[in-house]
C-alpha positions as CSV (number, residue, x, y, z in Angstrom):
1,M,-4.3,-40.0,26.6
2,Y,-4.8,-36.9,28.8
3,F,-1.1,-36.2,28.7
4,R,-1.0,-36.3,24.9
5,L,-4.0,-34.0,24.6
6,T,-2.3,-31.5,27.0
7,Q,0.9,-31.5,24.9
8,V,-1.1,-30.8,21.7
9,M,-3.0,-28.0,23.2
10,L,0.2,-26.4,24.6
11,M,1.9,-26.6,21.2
12,F,-1.1,-25.0,19.6
13,L,-1.2,-22.2,22.1
14,M,2.6,-21.6,21.6
15,L,2.2,-21.3,17.8
16,V,-0.8,-19.0,17.7
17,P,1.1,-15.8,18.9
18,F,3.8,-16.4,16.3
19,G,1.2,-16.3,13.5
20,L,-0.2,-13.0,14.8
21,S,3.2,-11.4,15.1
22,A,4.1,-12.4,11.5
23,K,0.9,-10.8,10.3
24,E,1.7,-7.6,12.3
25,Q,5.2,-7.5,10.8
26,R,3.8,-7.6,7.3
27,K,1.5,-4.7,8.1
28,G,4.5,-2.3,8.8
29,I,6.6,-3.2,5.8
30,L,5.3,-0.5,3.4
31,N,3.9,2.8,4.7
32,A,2.8,5.8,2.6
33,T,2.3,9.3,4.0
34,P,-0.1,10.9,3.2
35,S,-2.3,7.9,2.2
36,K,-5.1,10.2,0.9
37,C,-5.0,13.0,-1.7
38,V,-7.8,15.5,-1.9
39,A,-8.7,17.3,-5.2
40,L,-11.1,20.2,-5.4
41,N,-13.5,18.7,-8.0
42,Q,-14.3,15.2,-9.1
43,G,-12.2,14.0,-12.0
44,R,-9.4,16.5,-11.4
45,T,-5.9,15.3,-11.0
46,C,-4.7,15.3,-7.4
47,Y,-1.0,16.2,-6.7
48,A,1.0,15.4,-3.6
49,D,4.5,14.4,-2.5
50,V,4.0,10.9,-1.1
51,V,6.8,9.5,1.2
52,F,7.1,5.7,1.1
53,E,8.9,4.3,4.2
54,I,10.0,0.7,3.7
55,S,11.1,-1.6,6.5
56,A,11.9,-5.0,4.9
57,P,12.2,-8.1,7.1
58,Q,15.8,-8.6,6.0
59,A,18.4,-7.0,3.7
60,G,18.0,-7.7,0.1
61,D,17.0,-6.4,-3.4
62,Y,13.6,-4.8,-3.4
63,C,11.5,-2.8,-5.9
64,L,8.5,-0.4,-5.6
65,R,6.0,-0.7,-8.4
66,E,2.5,0.2,-9.4
67,S,0.0,-2.6,-8.9
68,E,-2.1,-2.2,-12.0
69,S,0.5,-1.4,-14.7
70,K,3.3,-3.4,-13.0
71,R,5.6,-0.4,-13.8
72,I,8.7,-0.3,-11.6
73,I,9.2,3.0,-9.8
74,Q,12.4,2.5,-7.9
75,C,14.7,-0.4,-6.9
76,W,17.2,-0.8,-4.0
77,A,20.0,-3.3,-3.6
78,N,21.2,-5.0,-0.4
79,T,19.1,-2.8,2.0
80,A,16.4,-3.4,4.5
81,N,15.2,0.1,5.4
82,F,14.8,2.9,2.9
83,V,12.7,6.0,2.2
84,Y,11.4,7.2,-1.2
85,T,9.5,10.4,-2.1
86,L,7.1,10.1,-5.1
87,N,5.6,13.1,-6.9
88,F,2.1,11.6,-7.0
89,G,-0.4,12.9,-9.6
90,S,-3.6,11.0,-10.5
91,A,-7.4,11.4,-10.8
92,E,-7.9,7.9,-9.4
93,S,-6.7,5.9,-6.5
94,V,-3.5,4.0,-7.1
95,S,-2.0,0.9,-5.4
96,Y,1.7,0.4,-4.9
97,E,3.4,-2.8,-3.9
98,L,6.9,-3.8,-2.6
99,I,8.3,-6.8,-4.4
100,S,11.4,-8.9,-3.7
101,K,13.6,-9.2,-6.8
102,A,15.1,-12.6,-5.7
103,Q,11.8,-14.3,-5.1
104,S,9.6,-12.2,-7.4
105,D,6.8,-12.1,-4.8
106,T,4.8,-9.2,-3.4
107,L,5.7,-8.4,0.2
108,A,3.3,-5.5,0.9
109,V,0.7,-3.4,-0.8
110,T,-0.5,0.2,0.0
111,T,-3.0,2.4,-1.7
112,I,-3.1,6.2,-2.2
113,E,-6.8,7.1,-2.2
114,V,-7.9,10.1,-4.2
115,N,-10.9,12.0,-2.8
116,W,-12.6,15.2,-3.9
117,V,-14.4,18.1,-2.2
118,H,-17.1,18.7,-4.8
119,K,-18.9,16.2,-7.0
120,V,-19.6,17.0,-10.6
121,R,-23.3,17.8,-11.0
122,A,-25.2,17.8,-14.2
123,K,-25.4,21.3,-15.6
124,K,-28.9,22.8,-16.0
125,R,-29.6,23.9,-19.6
126,R,-31.8,26.9,-19.9
127,W,-33.2,27.4,-23.3
128,R,-34.4,30.7,-24.5
129,L,-36.1,31.4,-27.8
130,F,-35.6,35.2,-27.9
């Protein structure tokens, strides 16, 4: 009984690090630089050249697309590592995802956050009769 329990605990301890390393590998698949875009005023379109660095786990067919609209931006065939520069322009934060064409599943997601320096304030109306 004691021997069987020891075997089970050793197997569990051996499997735990592999789960963590798989999670860490997924984290580095899709990187965007810069990940934040700053506009001067709230509601204004923010423009930036965003560089996506993709390190897929294995060579294959992959596509980069917008998460909300599911619009394909760029696809690559039979590659594992590639770089893509996007002319970003948006007034709101946008998420992008890397998908595998063969399995049609999402491998990684990254978000370009849009921030602003000044918030829009309500304008004061001054009425004059004369």
